[in-house]
C-alpha positions as CSV (number, residue, x, y, z in Angstrom):
1,M,92.9,45.1,81.9
2,I,95.6,44.7,79.3
3,I,94.5,43.7,75.8
4,V,96.9,42.4,73.2
5,N,95.5,41.7,69.8
6,V,97.3,38.8,68.2
7,K,97.6,39.3,64.5
8,E,97.3,36.5,61.9
9,N,100.5,34.4,61.6
10,E,102.1,36.2,64.5
11,S,104.2,34.1,66.8
12,I,103.2,33.7,70.5
13,D,106.7,35.0,71.5
14,K,106.1,38.4,69.8
15,A,102.6,38.7,71.3
16,L,104.0,37.8,74.7
17,K,106.8,40.4,74.3
18,R,104.2,43.1,73.5
19,F,102.1,42.0,76.6
20,K,105.2,42.2,78.8
21,K,106.0,45.7,77.5
22,K,102.5,46.9,78.2
23,F,102.5,45.3,81.6
24,D,105.8,47.0,82.5
25,K,104.4,50.4,81.4
26,T,101.5,50.1,83.8
27,G,103.9,49.9,86.8
28,A,101.9,47.2,88.6
29,V,104.9,45.3,89.9
30,R,106.5,48.5,91.2
31,E,103.3,49.5,93.0
32,L,103.0,46.0,94.6
33,R,106.5,46.2,95.9
34,A,106.0,49.7,97.2
35,R,102.8,48.6,99.1
36,Q,104.6,45.7,100.8
37,A,106.2,48.0,103.3
38,F,104.9,51.3,104.6
39,T,107.3,54.2,104.5
40,K,106.6,57.4,106.4
41,P,106.0,60.5,104.4
42,S,108.9,62.2,106.0
43,V,111.2,59.4,104.9
44,K,109.8,59.5,101.4
45,R,110.4,63.2,101.2
46,R,114.0,62.8,102.5
47,D,114.7,60.2,99.8
48,E,113.3,62.5,97.1
49,I,115.5,65.3,98.3
50,I,118.6,63.0,98.3
51,R,117.8,61.8,94.8
52,A,117.2,65.3,93.5
53,A,120.5,66.5,95.0
54,Y,122.3,63.6,93.3
55,R,120.8,64.4,89.9
56,Q,121.7,68.0,90.3
57,R,125.3,67.1,91.2
58,L,125.5,65.0,88.1
59,Q,124.0,67.7,85.9
60,N,126.5,70.2,87.3
61,E,129.4,67.9,86.5
62,I,128.3,67.5,83.0
63,M,127.9,71.3,82.5
64,K,131.6,71.9,83.6
């Protein structure tokens, strides 16, 4: 459960912004989207390898 303490004379907009930031950090929306469709472990692993290779390629280009 996310708890946001609203201070005295604090606008609702600021409190709502803090709530949204805390909510994003929990990753609830990302998890819900991931659970909507099942991906096989082999496909997940393949995607991880592709992402890692891409990041490595970018890092190598920066180093040059």
